[in-house]
C-alpha positions in Angstrom: 123.4 108.8 93.6 121.7 107.5 90.4 124.1 105.8 87.9 125.0 107.3 84.5 123.2 104.8 82.3 119.9 104.7 84.2 118.2 108.0 84.9 115.7 107.5 87.7 112.6 109.6 88.2 110.3 109.7 91.1 106.7 110.8 90.9 104.5 111.4 93.9 100.8 111.1 93.0 98.1 112.7 95.2 94.4 112.5 94.8 93.8 116.0 93.6 91.4 118.7 94.7 89.3 121.6 93.4 91.2 123.8 95.8 94.2 125.5 94.3 97.3 124.8 96.4 95.7 121.9 98.3 98.7 119.6 97.4 101.3 122.0 98.6 102.4 119.7 101.5 103.0 116.8 99.1 105.0 119.2 96.8 107.1 120.2 99.8 107.9 116.5 100.4 108.9 116.2 96.8 111.3 119.2 97.2 112.9 117.6 100.2 113.3 114.3 98.2 115.1 116.2 95.5 117.7 117.1 98.1 118.5 113.4 98.8 120.1 113.0 95.4 118.5 109.5 95.0 116.6 110.5 91.9 117.6 112.5 88.8 114.1 113.9 88.5 111.4 114.3 91.2 107.9 115.4 90.2 104.3 115.5 91.6 101.0 114.8 89.9 97.4 114.3 90.7 94.7 111.7 89.8 92.0 114.2 89.3 90.9 117.8 89.4 93.5 120.6 88.9 96.5 118.6 87.8 99.1 118.2 86.6 98.0 114.7 85.4 100.2 111.6 85.4 100.5 111.3 81.5 101.9 114.9 81.3 104.3 114.4 84.2 105.5 111.1 82.9 106.3 112.7 79.5 108.1 115.5 81.4 110.3 112.9 83.1 111.0 111.1 79.8 111.9 114.4 78.2 114.4 114.9 81.0 116.0 111.6 80.1 114.4 109.2 82.7 114.7 105.6 81.8 113.1 104.3 85.0 110.1 105.9 86.8 108.9 105.1 90.2 105.4 106.3 91.2 104.6 106.5 94.9 100.9 107.0 95.6 100.6 109.6 98.3 97.6 107.8 99.7 97.1 106.2 103.1 94.5 103.5 102.4 94.2 100.6 100.0 91.1 101.7 98.3 90.1 101.4 94.6 92.5 104.0 93.4 95.5 101.9 94.7 94.0 98.5 93.8 92.5 99.4 90.3 92.6 103.0 89.1 96.3 103.8 89.4 97.7 100.4 88.1 95.3 100.6 85.2 96.5 104.1 84.4 100.2 103.1 84.7 99.7 100.1 82.4 98.0 102.2 79.8 100.9 104.7 79.8 103.5 101.9 79.9 102.1 100.7 76.5 103.3 104.1 75.0 106.8 103.7 76.3 108.0 100.1 75.8 111.7 100.9 76.8 110.7 102.7 80.0 110.6 100.8 83.3 107.7 102.0 85.4 107.5 100.9 89.0 104.2 101.1 91.0 105.6 101.8 94.4 103.9 101.3 97.8 101.3 103.7 99.1 102.0 105.5 102.4 99.8 103.1 104.4 100.6 102.2 108.0 103.9 102.9 109.6 105.1 103.6 113.1 106.3 107.0 111.9 102.6 107.8 111.1 101.7 107.0 114.8 104.3 109.6 115.9 103.0 112.1 113.4 99.4 111.6 114.6 100.6 112.1 118.2 102.3 115.3 117.1 99.1 116.5 115.5 97.1 115.7 118.6 99.5 117.8 120.7 99.3 120.7 118.1 95.5 120.5 118.1 94.8 120.5 121.8 94.2 124.2 122.0 92.3 124.7 118.8 88.8 126.2 118.6 85.5 124.3 119.0 84.2 123.3 115.5 81.2 125.6 115.9 83.7 128.6 116.0 85.4 127.7 112.8 84.6 129.7 109.7 83.8 127.3 106.8 84.8 128.7 103.4 82.7 126.5 101.2 81.4 129.5 99.2 85.0 130.1 98.2 85.2 126.9 96.1 82.9 126.3 93.2 81.2 122.9 93.6 79.0 121.7 90.8 75.5 120.6 92.0 75.6 117.1 93.6 79.4 117.0 93.6 80.2 116.5 97.2 83.0 114.2 98.2 81.1 112.4 101.0 78.6 109.8 99.8 76.4 108.5 102.6 75.6 104.8 102.3 74.3 102.1 104.6 76.2 98.9 104.7 73.4 97.2 102.6 73.7 100.0 100.0 77.4 99.6 99.9 77.1 95.9 99.3 74.7 96.4 96.4 77.0 99.1 95.0 80.0 96.7 95.1 77.9 94.0 93.3 76.9 96.4 90.5 80.4 98.0 90.1 82.6 94.9 90.6 86.3 95.3 89.8 87.9 92.1 88.7 91.2 90.7 89.7 93.1 90.5 92.9 94.2 93.7 94.7 97.7 95.0 94.0 100.0 93.8 96.8 101.6 96.6 98.7 
């Protein structure tokens, strides 16, 4: 149980989506984490799209008395969001609240529990339809022209892209 003089908040941060309700599974995890009693406040936020955004959720935690905030990135891989974007955002917000401790927690990454979860999903998926029989609801979600998530690149193009868009510094250790 959190101590009386330090009010601890936990924020789970997902990527975000144009699809309303896409983060509901992360929100369910947050609900279960509330039940543990380890944190005085548990919230969710998203890096982009529909929100809520981190600055707003951080302020909400502070308004509820949080003196220490831990952000857990709900991401599997150590991409640029984990290495650059999120720590930069956290530092920018930390400047606004000098008395607040903000902890950049570990991303989900690899864990033996994940292997078990994938095995469970394999079992659950064994009787599903062939992909050609699945109705794709792309027309249900408004996508601005040219705004698809997948960007096709050859290894040479990726190398050139990295040269042009270099991010300095060492990756955040997780």
